[in-house]
C-alpha positions as CSV (number, residue, x, y, z in Angstrom):
1,M,105.7,84.6,125.4
2,Y,102.0,84.9,127.0
3,A,99.7,84.4,124.0
4,T,96.3,85.1,126.4
5,I,95.8,87.3,129.8
6,S,95.7,84.4,131.5
7,E,98.8,82.8,130.6
8,L,100.0,85.9,132.1
9,L,98.5,85.8,135.1
10,K,99.7,81.9,135.4
11,S,103.1,83.8,135.7
12,F,102.5,85.7,139.0
13,G,100.8,81.9,140.1
14,I,97.7,83.4,139.3
15,D,95.1,80.7,137.8
16,I,92.8,82.5,136.5
17,A,90.5,81.5,132.8
18,L,90.0,85.0,131.3
19,P,89.1,84.6,127.0
20,I,91.1,87.5,126.7
21,Q,94.2,87.8,124.0
22,T,97.1,89.8,125.2
23,F,97.9,91.7,121.9
24,G,94.0,92.5,122.3
25,F,94.3,93.3,125.8
26,F,97.1,96.0,124.7
27,V,95.0,97.5,122.2
28,A,92.1,98.1,124.2
29,V,94.8,99.8,126.6
30,A,96.5,101.9,123.9
31,F,93.0,103.2,122.6
32,L,92.3,104.3,126.3
33,V,95.0,106.0,126.3
34,A,94.4,107.8,123.8
35,A,91.2,108.5,124.1
36,W,92.6,110.2,127.7
37,L,95.4,111.7,125.9
38,L,92.4,113.2,122.9
39,T,90.6,114.9,126.0
40,S,93.0,116.2,127.5
41,E,94.2,118.3,124.6
42,L,91.0,118.9,123.1
43,R,89.7,120.6,126.3
44,R,93.1,122.6,126.3
45,K,92.8,124.0,122.0
46,E,89.3,124.6,123.3
47,A,90.2,126.6,125.7
48,L,92.9,128.3,123.2
49,G,89.5,129.1,120.7
50,Q,90.8,126.8,118.3
51,F,87.5,124.7,118.7
52,K,84.1,126.6,118.5
53,P,81.4,124.4,120.2
54,S,79.1,122.2,117.5
55,F,75.7,121.1,118.3
56,R,73.2,118.4,117.8
57,E,69.7,117.4,118.1
58,L,67.5,116.7,120.8
59,V,64.0,115.3,120.0
60,I,62.3,115.1,123.2
61,G,58.2,114.3,122.7
62,K,58.7,111.3,120.0
63,P,57.7,108.1,120.4
64,A,59.5,105.6,119.7
65,G,58.4,104.0,115.7
66,M,57.6,100.2,114.4
67,T,62.2,100.6,113.2
68,D,62.9,101.3,116.4
69,F,61.6,98.6,118.0
70,I,62.5,95.7,115.7
71,T,65.9,96.9,115.5
72,A,66.1,97.1,119.8
73,G,65.1,93.0,119.2
74,L,67.5,92.5,116.7
75,L,70.0,94.0,118.7
76,G,68.9,92.1,122.2
77,F,68.7,89.2,120.0
78,V,72.2,89.0,118.8
79,I,73.2,90.3,122.2
80,G,71.5,87.3,123.9
81,F,72.2,84.8,121.2
82,K,76.1,85.4,121.6
83,A,76.5,85.8,125.6
84,I,74.3,83.7,126.9
85,F,76.1,80.9,124.0
86,M,79.3,82.0,126.1
87,V,78.6,82.1,129.7
88,M,76.6,78.5,129.6
89,N,80.0,77.1,127.7
90,Y,82.5,79.4,129.2
91,A,85.6,76.8,128.7
92,E,85.0,76.4,125.2
93,F,85.0,80.4,124.7
94,V,88.0,80.8,127.3
95,D,89.7,78.0,124.7
96,D,89.4,79.5,121.7
97,P,87.5,83.3,122.1
98,Q,87.9,84.4,118.7
99,T,86.1,81.3,116.7
100,T,83.5,81.5,119.6
101,L,82.2,84.8,119.0
102,L,83.0,85.1,115.5
103,S,80.4,81.3,114.6
104,M,76.8,80.7,113.9
105,R,75.7,78.8,117.2
106,G,74.5,80.7,119.8
107,N,71.4,80.0,122.4
108,F,68.5,80.4,120.5
109,M,66.5,80.9,124.0
110,G,68.7,83.2,124.8
111,G,68.1,85.4,122.1
112,L,64.7,85.3,122.1
113,I,64.5,86.1,126.3
114,I,67.2,89.3,126.1
115,A,65.2,90.5,122.5
116,A,61.9,90.5,124.6
117,L,63.6,92.1,127.1
118,M,64.7,95.0,124.6
119,I,61.5,95.6,123.2
120,F,60.1,95.8,126.5
121,W,62.5,98.6,127.6
122,R,61.7,100.8,124.4
123,Y,58.1,100.1,125.0
124,R,58.7,102.2,128.5
125,E,60.7,104.9,126.4
126,S,58.1,105.0,124.1
127,E,55.5,105.1,126.5
128,A,57.7,108.0,128.7
129,Q,58.4,110.0,125.9
130,K,54.5,109.9,124.5
131,K,53.6,112.6,128.1
132,L,55.7,115.1,126.8
133,K,55.8,118.1,124.7
134,F,57.5,117.4,121.1
135,E,59.9,119.5,120.6
136,I,63.5,119.2,118.7
137,K,66.4,121.2,120.8
138,K,69.6,122.0,119.8
139,I,72.6,120.8,122.3
140,P,75.9,121.9,122.9
141,M,78.5,119.9,122.9
142,K,82.1,120.6,123.6
143,A,84.7,119.5,121.5
144,E,86.2,116.6,124.0
145,E,82.6,115.1,124.0
146,H,82.9,114.0,120.7
147,V,86.1,111.3,121.8
148,G,83.7,108.9,122.3
149,N,83.0,108.7,118.0
150,I,86.4,109.3,117.2
151,I,87.8,106.5,119.1
152,L,84.4,104.2,117.7
153,L,85.8,105.8,114.1
154,G,89.6,104.6,115.0
155,V,88.4,101.2,116.0
156,V,86.9,100.4,113.8
157,G,88.7,102.8,110.8
158,G,91.8,101.2,112.3
159,L,91.0,97.3,112.3
160,L,89.6,97.3,108.6
161,G,92.6,99.0,107.0
162,A,95.3,97.3,109.5
163,K,93.4,93.7,107.5
164,V,93.1,95.2,104.6
165,F,96.5,96.8,103.5
166,H,98.0,92.8,105.9
167,N,95.8,91.7,102.9
168,L,97.5,93.5,100.0
169,E,101.0,92.9,101.5
170,N,100.4,88.7,101.9
171,P,97.8,87.8,98.6
172,A,99.4,84.1,98.7
173,E,97.7,84.1,102.6
174,F,95.0,85.7,101.5
175,I,94.3,83.3,98.0
176,A,95.3,80.4,100.9
177,D,92.5,81.5,102.8
178,P,90.1,83.8,102.3
179,V,87.3,83.7,104.5
180,G,90.6,82.9,107.5
181,S,92.0,86.1,106.6
182,L,89.7,88.5,106.9
183,L,87.6,87.4,110.3
184,S,91.5,86.8,112.1
185,F,92.0,89.3,114.6
186,S,96.3,88.8,113.7
187,G,97.5,89.5,110.9
188,L,97.0,93.7,111.2
189,T,99.4,96.5,109.4
190,F,99.5,99.7,111.7
191,Y,99.9,102.0,108.6
192,G,96.7,100.4,106.8
193,G,94.7,101.2,109.5
194,L,96.4,105.0,110.5
195,I,94.9,105.6,106.8
196,V,91.8,104.5,107.2
197,A,90.8,106.0,110.4
198,A,92.2,109.4,109.7
199,V,89.8,109.6,106.7
200,L,87.4,108.2,108.7
201,I,88.4,110.7,111.9
202,I,89.1,113.8,109.2
203,R,85.6,113.3,107.7
204,Y,83.2,113.2,110.8
205,G,85.4,116.8,112.6
206,R,84.3,118.4,109.5
207,K,80.9,118.0,109.5
208,N,81.1,118.6,113.2
209,G,83.2,121.3,113.3
210,L,86.1,120.0,114.4
211,P,88.7,121.2,111.7
212,A,90.8,118.9,110.6
213,I,94.2,120.7,111.4
214,H,93.6,121.7,114.5
215,L,92.1,118.0,115.5
216,T,95.2,116.0,113.7
217,D,97.7,118.6,116.2
218,A,95.9,117.0,119.2
219,A,95.4,113.8,118.3
220,A,99.8,113.4,117.2
221,P,100.9,112.5,121.2
222,A,97.8,110.2,121.6
223,L,98.9,108.4,118.4
224,M,102.6,108.1,119.5
225,L,102.2,106.7,122.4
226,S,99.2,104.4,121.9
227,Y,101.2,102.6,119.3
228,G,104.1,101.9,121.3
229,I,101.0,100.8,123.7
230,G,99.9,98.4,121.0
231,R,103.6,97.2,120.0
232,V,103.9,96.2,123.5
233,G,100.9,93.5,123.1
234,C,102.8,92.1,119.8
235,M,106.1,91.8,122.5
236,M,104.4,90.0,124.7
237,S,102.3,87.6,122.8
238,G,105.0,87.0,120.0
239,D,102.1,87.9,117.2
240,G,105.0,87.8,114.3
241,D,106.5,91.2,114.8
242,W,110.0,90.3,115.0
243,G,113.0,91.1,112.9
244,I,115.4,89.8,111.3
245,V,117.2,86.1,112.7
246,N,120.3,87.8,114.7
247,N,123.3,85.5,115.7
248,A,125.9,88.4,116.2
249,P,126.6,88.4,120.0
250,K,125.2,90.7,122.4
251,P,127.3,94.1,122.3
252,S,129.1,95.0,125.1
253,W,127.5,98.4,126.1
254,M,124.1,96.3,126.5
255,S,125.8,93.6,128.8
256,F,123.8,94.7,131.7
257,L,120.8,94.3,129.7
258,P,118.9,90.6,129.4
259,D,120.2,88.7,126.4
260,W,116.3,89.5,124.8
261,M,116.7,93.1,124.6
262,W,119.0,92.3,122.3
263,A,118.2,88.6,120.3
264,Y,115.3,86.4,121.2
265,K,113.1,83.1,119.9
266,F,109.8,83.6,121.3
267,P,109.2,81.1,123.1
268,H,105.4,79.9,123.3
269,N,104.2,82.7,120.4
270,V,100.9,83.0,119.6
271,N,100.9,81.8,116.6
272,N,102.8,78.5,116.7
273,E,105.8,79.3,114.1
274,G,109.0,77.6,114.8
275,V,109.7,74.7,116.0
276,P,108.6,72.8,119.0
277,I,109.6,73.1,122.9
278,P,110.9,70.0,124.3
279,G,109.0,68.7,127.5
280,C,106.7,71.5,126.4
281,V,102.8,70.8,127.2
282,G,100.1,72.7,126.3
283,K,98.6,74.8,123.0
284,W,101.5,77.4,122.5
285,C,104.7,74.9,122.6
286,H,106.8,76.8,119.8
287,E,109.3,78.9,119.6
288,L,111.7,80.3,116.7
289,P,114.5,78.1,115.6
290,E,117.1,80.2,115.5
291,A,117.4,83.5,117.8
292,V,115.6,87.3,116.3
293,Y,116.1,90.8,116.7
294,P,112.8,92.3,119.2
295,T,111.8,94.9,117.2
296,S,108.4,94.9,118.5
297,F,110.1,95.8,121.8
298,Y,112.5,98.5,120.0
299,E,109.9,100.2,118.7
300,T,108.0,100.7,121.8
301,I,110.5,102.1,123.5
302,M,111.3,104.7,120.0
303,A,107.3,105.5,120.0
304,V,107.6,106.5,123.8
305,M,110.6,108.5,123.3
306,L,108.7,109.9,120.9
307,F,105.6,110.8,122.8
308,G,108.0,112.5,125.0
309,V,109.1,114.9,122.9
310,L,105.8,115.7,120.7
311,W,104.5,116.2,124.5
312,L,107.1,118.5,125.7
313,I,106.5,120.5,122.5
314,R,102.9,120.4,122.1
315,K,102.6,124.1,124.0
316,R,105.4,125.7,122.8
317,I,104.4,125.0,119.1
318,T,101.4,127.5,118.1
319,T,101.4,126.9,114.4
320,P,98.1,125.3,113.6
321,G,98.9,121.8,111.2
322,L,103.5,121.9,112.1
323,L,103.5,119.2,115.1
324,F,101.0,116.5,113.2
325,S,104.0,117.1,110.3
326,I,107.0,116.5,113.0
327,Y,104.4,113.3,114.1
328,L,104.6,112.2,110.4
329,I,108.4,112.6,109.6
330,L,109.2,111.1,113.7
331,N,106.2,107.9,112.9
332,G,107.8,107.7,108.8
333,M,111.6,107.9,110.1
334,E,111.2,105.8,113.3
335,R,109.3,102.6,110.7
336,F,111.5,103.6,108.1
337,L,114.5,102.7,110.5
338,I,113.1,99.2,111.9
339,E,112.4,98.2,108.5
340,S,115.8,97.8,108.1
341,I,116.4,94.6,110.8
342,R,112.6,93.4,110.6
343,V,110.6,90.4,108.9
344,N,108.4,91.7,106.3
345,T,107.2,91.1,102.6
346,Q,109.4,93.0,99.9
347,Y,108.5,94.6,96.7
348,H,111.3,95.2,94.0
349,I,111.1,98.8,92.4
350,F,113.8,99.2,90.4
351,G,115.3,96.9,91.6
352,I,115.4,98.4,94.8
353,G,114.0,95.9,97.9
354,V,111.5,97.6,99.9
355,T,108.8,97.3,102.1
356,Q,105.3,98.3,101.7
357,A,105.9,100.3,105.5
358,Q,109.0,101.9,103.9
359,L,106.5,102.9,100.8
360,I,104.5,104.2,103.1
361,S,106.8,105.6,106.2
362,T,108.6,107.7,103.5
363,T,105.6,109.1,102.1
364,L,104.4,110.1,105.5
365,I,108.3,111.8,105.7
366,I,107.5,113.9,102.4
367,L,103.8,114.8,103.5
368,G,105.4,115.9,107.1
369,I,108.2,117.9,105.4
370,V,105.3,119.4,102.8
371,G,103.5,120.2,105.9
372,I,106.6,122.1,108.0
373,W,107.0,124.2,104.5
374,F,103.0,125.1,104.1
375,T,102.5,126.1,107.9
376,K,105.6,128.1,107.9
377,K,104.9,129.8,104.9
378,H,101.1,130.2,105.0
379,V,102.9,132.7,108.9
380,K,105.0,134.0,106.8
381,N,101.9,135.8,104.4
382,T,99.5,136.4,107.2
383,A,102.1,138.1,108.7
384,H,102.9,140.0,105.8
385,A,100.1,140.4,105.0
């Protein structure tokens, strides 16, 4: 396992100290890939006439007000306060980037310098605006130009929802350390992030002329592939997203594959869970006492395969909402099945043990089935009319 990108590079003989966690790196890659795929699909759907250009207002000739200068100064101070401190204490930052970033420690003088530069830059911009004639222009925006805002909402809503749902699933952990649980970058629940991010993005789409039924269809393949990429980060860092103990012998049909694909102890995992590794020296020196199913690896394989299915059929499906309904069913089935061999908190309903993810995945499957029925019915009604 590689808790940080530096540890990963060391395995290739490259010794560079970088303040980048492996899980965070792959999450960032997942969002970048999602942005690329979503841009491609929005462009294609706009060419089909499913999206109409929206407009944004561009104010010309309006000088900056006091609020603008205060905002620029505060933003500059925060950036300088933390950035200069992290540069001057780089070794400490690399050793524990999360604590360094979220702490109240910083460089006060660095904050003042960057704040002054930001205010001066805003002043120069304001003076340039004074020379222009005041007018308000409406600038057309293509659907693909909204991708930046959509991804930003996905990041914010995804992290917020993932953290909240994780704490709801693990109340004892939250009660023991409320602040640490909320601020920690570990302990994220995918479905929580998906739900909150979806609400924010659909609301944004409505305000900007992006119909939810077409927007969700465009996002379906990107969601599936980015989920698989995120699971690569889980697997490579050993963030606790693993399965139950697997002491069964490896099946003969898997004999040509590495043993870790069947059962793995996740040595050097980022959570330092398990027992000490004999002779290991360093920050991450634990492994699980018994081998478990590498469920994050299995999910990566399934997500990539399901992405391939969605990507192949996306142009053949012309009924709005149908592709996203299929995505809900495939996503729900994949997660429901993997939960049977995955470690997670269980709830007991009518004597049956189920996990939060199984409850949500069942709901997604039902919503997907209803969505298919609704879209098919709508097509029939439209054809009859």
